[in-house]
GUMIGU-395960 format. One line per field, with one value per residue (C-alpha): residue in three letters; x, y, z. Coordinates in Angstrom, 1 decimal. Layout:
resn (Ala | ...)
east (X | ...)
north (Y | ...)
up (Z | ...)
END
This chain:
resn (Met | Thr | Ala | His | Ser | Pro | Thr | Gly | Ser | Arg | Ser | Gly | Ser | Ala | Thr | Ala | Gly | Arg | Thr | Val | Leu | Thr | Gly | Gly | Arg | Val | Val | Leu | Pro | Gly | Gly | Val | Ala | Glu | Gly | Gly | Arg | Val | Thr | Val | Glu | Gly | Gly | Arg | Ile | Val | Thr | Gly | Arg | Pro | Glu | Glu | Ala | Gly | Thr | Leu | Asp | Leu | Thr | Gly | Tyr | Trp | Val | Val | Pro | Gly | Phe | Val | Asp | Met | His | Val | His | Gly | Gly | Gly | Gly | Ala | Ser | Phe | Ser | Thr | Gly | Thr | Ala | Ala | Glu | Ala | Leu | Thr | Val | Ile | Asp | Thr | His | Arg | Arg | His | Gly | Thr | Thr | Thr | Met | Val | Ala | Ser | Thr | Val | Thr | Asp | Asp | Leu | Asp | Gly | Leu | Ala | Asp | Arg | Ala | Gly | Leu | Leu | Ser | Glu | Leu | Thr | Glu | Gln | Gly | Asp | Leu | Ala | Gly | Ile | His | Phe | Glu | Gly | Pro | Phe | Ile | Ala | Leu | Asn | Arg | Cys | Gly | Ala | His | Gln | Pro | Ser | Leu | Leu | Arg | Glu | Pro | Glu | Pro | Gly | Glu | Val | Arg | Lys | Leu | Ile | Asp | Ala | Ala | Arg | Gly | Thr | Ala | Arg | Met | Leu | Thr | Ile | Ala | Pro | Glu | Leu | Pro | His | Gly | Ile | Glu | Ala | Val | Arg | Leu | Leu | Ala | Asp | His | Gly | Val | Ile | Pro | Ala | Val | Gly | His | Thr | Asp | Ala | Asp | Trp | Glu | Thr | Thr | Arg | Arg | Ala | Ile | Asp | Ala | Gly | Ala | Arg | Val | Ala | Thr | His | Leu | Phe | Asn | Ala | Met | Pro | Ala | Leu | Ala | His | Arg | Ala | Pro | Gly | Pro | Ile | Pro | Ala | Leu | Leu | Glu | Asp | Glu | Arg | Val | Thr | Val | Glu | Leu | Ile | Asn | Asp | Gly | Val | His | Leu | His | Pro | Ser | Val | Leu | Arg | Leu | Ala | Phe | Arg | Asn | Ala | Gly | Pro | Gly | Arg | Val | Ala | Phe | Ile | Thr | Asp | Ala | Met | Gly | Ala | Ala | Gly | Met | Gly | Asp | Gly | Thr | Tyr | Pro | Leu | Gly | Pro | Leu | Glu | Val | Glu | Val | Arg | Asp | Gly | Val | Ala | Arg | Leu | Val | Glu | Gly | Gly | Ala | Ile | Ala | Gly | Ser | Thr | Leu | Thr | Leu | Asp | His | Ala | Leu | Arg | Arg | Ala | Val | Leu | Glu | Asp | Gly | Leu | Gly | Ile | Thr | Glu | Ala | Val | His | Ala | Leu | Ser | Thr | Thr)
east (-14.3 | -13.5 | -12.3 | -8.8 | -8.1 | -4.6 | -3.4 | -3.8 | -7.0 | -9.6 | -12.7 | -16.2 | -19.4 | -21.0 | -24.7 | -26.2 | -22.7 | -22.7 | -19.9 | -19.2 | -15.5 | -15.0 | -12.3 | -9.8 | -8.2 | -10.2 | -8.4 | -10.7 | -10.1 | -9.9 | -8.1 | -8.3 | -11.3 | -10.1 | -12.3 | -14.4 | -17.0 | -17.2 | -19.9 | -18.9 | -21.0 | -19.6 | -16.2 | -17.6 | -18.2 | -21.9 | -24.1 | -27.1 | -27.8 | -25.7 | -28.6 | -28.1 | -24.5 | -21.5 | -18.5 | -14.8 | -12.7 | -9.8 | -8.6 | -4.9 | -5.1 | -5.5 | -8.5 | -8.0 | -9.8 | -8.7 | -5.6 | -5.7 | -2.7 | -2.9 | 0.5 | 1.2 | 2.7 | 2.8 | 3.1 | 3.0 | 5.3 | 2.9 | 2.6 | -0.1 | 2.1 | 2.4 | 0.5 | -3.1 | -6.2 | -5.5 | -2.0 | -3.4 | -5.8 | -2.7 | -1.3 | -4.7 | -4.9 | -1.4 | -1.9 | -5.3 | -3.7 | -1.7 | -4.6 | -4.9 | -8.6 | -8.5 | -5.7 | -5.0 | -3.1 | 0.1 | 1.7 | 5.3 | 6.6 | 5.9 | 5.1 | 1.7 | 0.0 | 1.2 | -0.1 | -3.4 | -3.8 | -2.9 | -5.4 | -8.1 | -7.5 | -7.2 | -10.3 | -12.3 | -11.0 | -11.9 | -15.4 | -15.8 | -14.8 | -11.4 | -9.5 | -10.1 | -8.7 | -5.4 | -2.4 | -0.1 | 3.5 | 5.3 | 6.0 | 5.8 | 8.7 | 12.2 | 15.1 | 17.4 | 14.9 | 13.4 | 14.6 | 13.4 | 11.7 | 13.0 | 14.7 | 14.2 | 10.4 | 10.0 | 7.9 | 6.9 | 3.3 | 1.8 | -2.0 | -3.0 | -0.9 | -2.1 | -5.7 | -5.0 | -4.3 | -7.3 | -9.5 | -8.0 | -8.9 | -12.6 | -13.2 | -11.0 | -7.8 | -7.4 | -3.9 | -1.0 | 2.5 | 4.1 | 7.3 | 5.7 | 8.9 | 8.7 | 7.4 | 3.6 | 3.9 | 1.6 | -0.8 | -1.0 | -1.6 | -4.6 | -5.9 | -5.7 | -7.5 | -10.2 | -10.9 | -11.0 | -7.6 | -5.3 | -2.0 | 0.8 | 4.2 | 7.0 | 10.1 | 10.8 | 13.6 | 11.2 | 12.2 | 10.1 | 8.4 | 7.5 | 6.1 | 4.0 | 2.6 | 1.8 | -0.1 | -2.0 | -2.9 | -4.3 | -1.6 | -2.7 | -0.3 | 3.4 | 4.5 | 6.7 | 7.9 | 11.7 | 12.4 | 13.1 | 13.3 | 15.9 | 17.0 | 16.1 | 18.7 | 18.7 | 19.1 | 17.4 | 14.6 | 13.1 | 9.8 | 9.9 | 9.0 | 6.5 | 4.7 | 5.0 | 3.8 | 0.7 | -2.5 | -4.0 | -1.4 | -1.3 | 2.2 | 3.0 | 5.7 | 7.3 | 7.9 | 10.1 | 13.3 | 15.1 | 13.5 | 13.3 | 15.2 | 12.8 | 13.7 | 12.7 | 9.4 | 8.7 | 9.6 | 6.9 | 4.3 | 5.2 | 4.8 | 1.9 | 0.1 | -1.5 | -4.4 | -2.1 | 0.3 | -0.5 | 1.6 | 2.1 | 4.0 | 5.2 | 5.6 | 6.8 | 6.2 | 8.5 | 6.2 | 5.1 | 7.9 | 11.5 | 14.8 | 15.4 | 15.1 | 11.8 | 10.6 | 9.4 | 7.9 | 10.6 | 13.4 | 14.9 | 15.1 | 17.2 | 15.8 | 18.5 | 17.7 | 14.3 | 15.6 | 14.7 | 17.3 | 17.7 | 20.1 | 21.6 | 22.7 | 21.6 | 18.8 | 16.2 | 13.3 | 10.2 | 9.8 | 8.8 | 6.7 | 3.2 | 1.2 | 0.9 | 4.7 | 4.6 | 2.2 | 4.4 | 7.5 | 5.7 | 4.7 | 7.5 | 10.5 | 9.6 | 7.9 | 4.5 | 1.3 | -1.0 | -3.9 | -1.9 | -0.2 | -3.5 | -4.9 | -2.1 | -2.9 | -6.6 | -8.1 | -5.8)
north (-5.3 | -9.0 | -11.7 | -13.2 | -16.6 | -18.0 | -20.8 | -24.1 | -23.5 | -26.2 | -25.7 | -26.8 | -27.0 | -23.8 | -23.3 | -20.9 | -19.3 | -18.1 | -19.1 | -18.3 | -18.0 | -19.2 | -19.6 | -17.2 | -14.0 | -11.3 | -8.1 | -5.1 | -1.4 | -1.1 | -4.3 | -8.1 | -10.3 | -13.7 | -16.5 | -14.1 | -15.0 | -13.4 | -14.1 | -13.9 | -14.4 | -14.3 | -13.3 | -10.3 | -9.7 | -9.5 | -8.6 | -10.3 | -13.6 | -16.4 | -18.8 | -21.8 | -21.1 | -23.4 | -23.0 | -22.6 | -23.3 | -20.9 | -21.7 | -20.7 | -18.3 | -14.6 | -13.2 | -9.9 | -7.9 | -8.2 | -6.1 | -3.0 | -2.4 | 1.1 | 0.7 | -2.6 | -3.2 | -7.0 | -10.5 | -14.1 | -13.4 | -10.8 | -7.0 | -4.4 | -2.3 | -4.9 | -7.9 | -8.9 | -8.7 | -12.4 | -11.5 | -8.6 | -11.1 | -13.3 | -10.3 | -10.0 | -13.7 | -13.8 | -11.1 | -12.4 | -15.7 | -13.5 | -11.7 | -8.7 | -8.3 | -4.7 | -3.3 | -0.3 | -1.2 | 0.9 | 1.6 | 2.5 | 5.3 | 4.8 | 7.1 | 8.8 | 6.7 | 3.5 | 4.6 | 5.7 | 2.2 | 0.5 | 2.7 | 1.5 | -2.2 | -1.5 | 0.6 | -2.3 | -4.5 | -1.8 | -1.5 | -5.3 | -5.1 | -6.8 | -3.7 | -0.6 | 1.8 | 2.9 | 4.7 | 6.3 | 6.3 | 8.4 | 9.9 | 13.2 | 12.5 | 13.9 | 12.6 | 12.5 | 10.4 | 8.2 | 4.9 | 2.1 | 4.3 | 4.8 | 8.2 | 8.9 | 8.7 | 11.2 | 14.3 | 17.6 | 17.6 | 19.9 | 20.2 | 18.7 | 15.6 | 15.1 | 15.5 | 12.9 | 10.2 | 11.2 | 10.9 | 7.6 | 6.1 | 6.8 | 7.7 | 5.0 | 7.0 | 7.1 | 8.5 | 10.0 | 10.3 | 13.7 | 15.6 | 19.0 | 21.0 | 20.3 | 23.0 | 23.1 | 20.8 | 22.7 | 23.5 | 19.7 | 19.0 | 21.3 | 19.8 | 16.3 | 17.2 | 19.1 | 15.9 | 13.6 | 12.0 | 12.0 | 13.8 | 11.9 | 13.4 | 11.0 | 10.4 | 14.0 | 16.5 | 19.0 | 21.1 | 21.6 | 24.8 | 23.3 | 20.2 | 22.4 | 24.2 | 20.9 | 19.7 | 23.0 | 22.6 | 19.1 | 16.5 | 13.9 | 10.9 | 10.4 | 7.8 | 5.3 | 7.8 | 8.1 | 6.3 | 8.2 | 11.6 | 13.6 | 12.4 | 14.5 | 17.2 | 19.6 | 22.8 | 21.5 | 19.3 | 18.5 | 16.7 | 14.1 | 16.2 | 18.3 | 15.1 | 13.5 | 16.4 | 17.3 | 15.5 | 15.7 | 13.3 | 9.5 | 8.1 | 4.9 | 2.6 | -0.5 | -2.8 | -5.5 | -5.0 | -3.6 | -0.2 | 0.9 | 0.3 | -0.7 | 2.4 | 4.6 | 2.7 | 3.3 | 7.0 | 7.3 | 5.6 | 7.8 | 10.9 | 10.0 | 7.3 | 4.2 | 6.3 | 8.0 | 5.1 | 2.7 | -0.3 | -1.0 | -3.6 | -1.6 | -5.2 | -6.1 | -9.3 | -11.4 | -11.2 | -14.7 | -16.1 | -17.1 | -15.4 | -14.6 | -12.0 | -10.1 | -7.1 | -3.9 | -1.8 | -1.3 | -2.2 | -5.5 | -6.5 | -9.2 | -10.6 | -12.2 | -13.4 | -11.8 | -8.3 | -6.7 | -4.5 | -3.1 | -5.1 | -1.8 | 0.4 | -1.7 | 0.6 | -1.0 | -1.9 | -2.2 | -5.2 | -8.8 | -8.2 | -9.4 | -7.8 | -10.9 | -10.8 | -7.0 | -7.8 | -10.5 | -8.4 | -5.4 | -7.4 | -9.9 | -7.8 | -4.1 | -4.0 | -2.8 | -3.8 | -6.1 | -3.6 | -0.7 | -2.9 | -4.3 | -0.7 | 0.3 | -2.7 | -2.6 | 0.7 | 3.7)
up (6.5 | 6.1 | 8.5 | 8.2 | 9.7 | 9.8 | 7.6 | 9.2 | 11.1 | 11.3 | 9.3 | 10.2 | 8.2 | 7.1 | 6.6 | 4.0 | 3.6 | 7.2 | 9.6 | 13.2 | 14.1 | 17.6 | 20.2 | 18.6 | 20.0 | 18.2 | 17.6 | 18.1 | 17.9 | 21.7 | 22.5 | 22.2 | 23.0 | 24.2 | 22.9 | 20.9 | 18.3 | 14.9 | 12.3 | 8.7 | 5.5 | 2.0 | 3.4 | 5.3 | 9.0 | 9.7 | 12.6 | 14.1 | 15.7 | 14.1 | 13.6 | 11.5 | 11.0 | 10.7 | 13.0 | 12.6 | 15.7 | 15.8 | 19.3 | 19.5 | 16.5 | 16.1 | 14.2 | 12.5 | 9.8 | 6.2 | 5.4 | 3.1 | 0.9 | -0.7 | -2.5 | -4.2 | -7.7 | -8.1 | -6.7 | -7.8 | -10.7 | -12.2 | -12.2 | -12.4 | -14.7 | -17.4 | -18.7 | -19.0 | -16.8 | -15.9 | -14.7 | -12.6 | -11.0 | -10.2 | -8.2 | -6.4 | -5.6 | -4.3 | -1.8 | -0.8 | 0.3 | 2.7 | 4.2 | 2.0 | 1.0 | -0.4 | -2.6 | -4.7 | -7.8 | -8.2 | -11.5 | -12.2 | -14.5 | -18.2 | -21.0 | -20.7 | -23.4 | -21.7 | -18.4 | -19.9 | -21.5 | -18.2 | -16.4 | -18.7 | -17.8 | -14.1 | -14.1 | -15.4 | -12.6 | -10.1 | -11.6 | -11.2 | -7.5 | -7.8 | -6.9 | -4.8 | -7.4 | -9.1 | -7.7 | -10.2 | -8.8 | -11.4 | -13.8 | -12.0 | -9.6 | -8.9 | -11.0 | -8.0 | -6.0 | -8.8 | -7.3 | -9.4 | -12.0 | -15.5 | -15.5 | -19.2 | -18.7 | -15.9 | -16.6 | -15.1 | -13.8 | -16.4 | -15.7 | -19.1 | -18.6 | -15.0 | -16.2 | -19.0 | -16.3 | -14.2 | -17.3 | -18.4 | -15.0 | -15.5 | -11.9 | -10.4 | -9.7 | -6.0 | -5.6 | -7.5 | -6.1 | -7.0 | -6.2 | -5.4 | -6.0 | -9.7 | -12.0 | -11.8 | -8.7 | -6.3 | -9.1 | -9.9 | -6.2 | -6.2 | -9.5 | -8.1 | -4.9 | -6.8 | -8.8 | -5.8 | -6.3 | -3.3 | -3.9 | -2.3 | -1.6 | -2.6 | -4.7 | -3.9 | -3.1 | -1.6 | 1.4 | 4.5 | 3.2 | -0.2 | 1.5 | 3.8 | 0.8 | -0.8 | 2.3 | 2.4 | -1.3 | -0.6 | -0.3 | 2.2 | 1.9 | 2.3 | -0.1 | 1.7 | 4.3 | 4.7 | 1.4 | -1.8 | 0.0 | 1.8 | 5.2 | 8.2 | 9.0 | 11.9 | 9.7 | 6.6 | 7.9 | 4.5 | 3.9 | 6.7 | 9.7 | 7.6 | 6.8 | 10.2 | 12.2 | 10.2 | 11.3 | 7.9 | 6.4 | 6.4 | 6.2 | 4.4 | 5.9 | 4.3 | 7.3 | 5.6 | 7.6 | 4.5 | 3.9 | 7.6 | 10.8 | 13.6 | 15.6 | 12.7 | 12.4 | 16.2 | 15.8 | 13.1 | 15.3 | 18.3 | 16.2 | 13.9 | 15.9 | 14.4 | 13.1 | 10.6 | 9.8 | 6.9 | 6.5 | 2.8 | 0.8 | -2.3 | -3.5 | -7.0 | -8.9 | -6.8 | -3.7 | -2.9 | -5.2 | -4.8 | -5.7 | -9.4 | -12.1 | -12.6 | -14.6 | -12.9 | -15.7 | -18.3 | -15.8 | -14.7 | -11.0 | -9.3 | -6.1 | -3.8 | -0.3 | -0.7 | -1.4 | -4.7 | -6.4 | -9.9 | -12.0 | -13.2 | -10.3 | -7.5 | -6.1 | -3.9 | -6.3 | -4.1 | -1.9 | -1.8 | 1.3 | 2.1 | 4.8 | 7.0 | 7.3 | 8.0 | 10.9 | 12.4 | 12.1 | 13.7 | 16.8 | 17.2 | 16.2 | 16.2 | 19.6 | 18.5 | 20.2 | 18.2 | 18.2 | 16.8 | 14.2 | 13.0 | 12.9 | 10.5 | 8.3 | 8.2 | 9.3 | 8.5)
END
């Protein structure tokens, strides 16, 4: 876990790389410590007596752990799905400036060879400690719910093809989003779970029963819950309640004010609780940038007033969100408590 101090705080002198953060409102799992003291060294929270340490006065600021983003595609004008290792580092640096200290690189749908090549590059960054791993979002998703993924590149999750991506990641694949209703879908969920890769249900037309089967087979994450899946209906409930009500499942939420209404976000928290909700960005290359036109894999995206949409068709194409903004929105606009909001950003 790392410490995150707000922009604009005053810095003091540090000795031997150890600094004591003083005076701030420290968010802890059980509440807030007013005027707390946190010792950090090398960007990490450490225990023990803060002897011979510099100080950083954060009076008037909140002190929270570093954020974890398990679903992020890009930022700073760059993308994890295209470009060089240097461009991937641009994405990482962009989100670090907004408090995200741990991130899983998400890819978008491409042909299998392209995804395998991309996995090779991202696995090196993971092995170096720059990333926490790889999330394959596509190509094993539903055509009717593909959103900002290239429809012509979608595939059925045949075991051999799923295994190709797992192998290409060299032990760094952390998650793969899948529509479990596809042919071989449940089999692929089991295969992923058996190889230590989290199966995530998303971009799916699955009904309630199929979603339950996927969870029983090993699915443990709902990819951006509510988005790119059937809406809740009283006679055909679909995947949403199956994912919300099962304590084994962590649900992703994009809290940018575009993807979810605040009342829907609060509904998810009431049903799943902060221990099962993970705020994500699902950010594309425009995060941390201005309006304009940006690539998203093989597709072109126009960002207008901070909202990213495909040039062709107008579908929402990820977000331009950073997690510090998600925190401010959760507390100041959505009515969440600071402790539960930080839990969803740093701990889930």
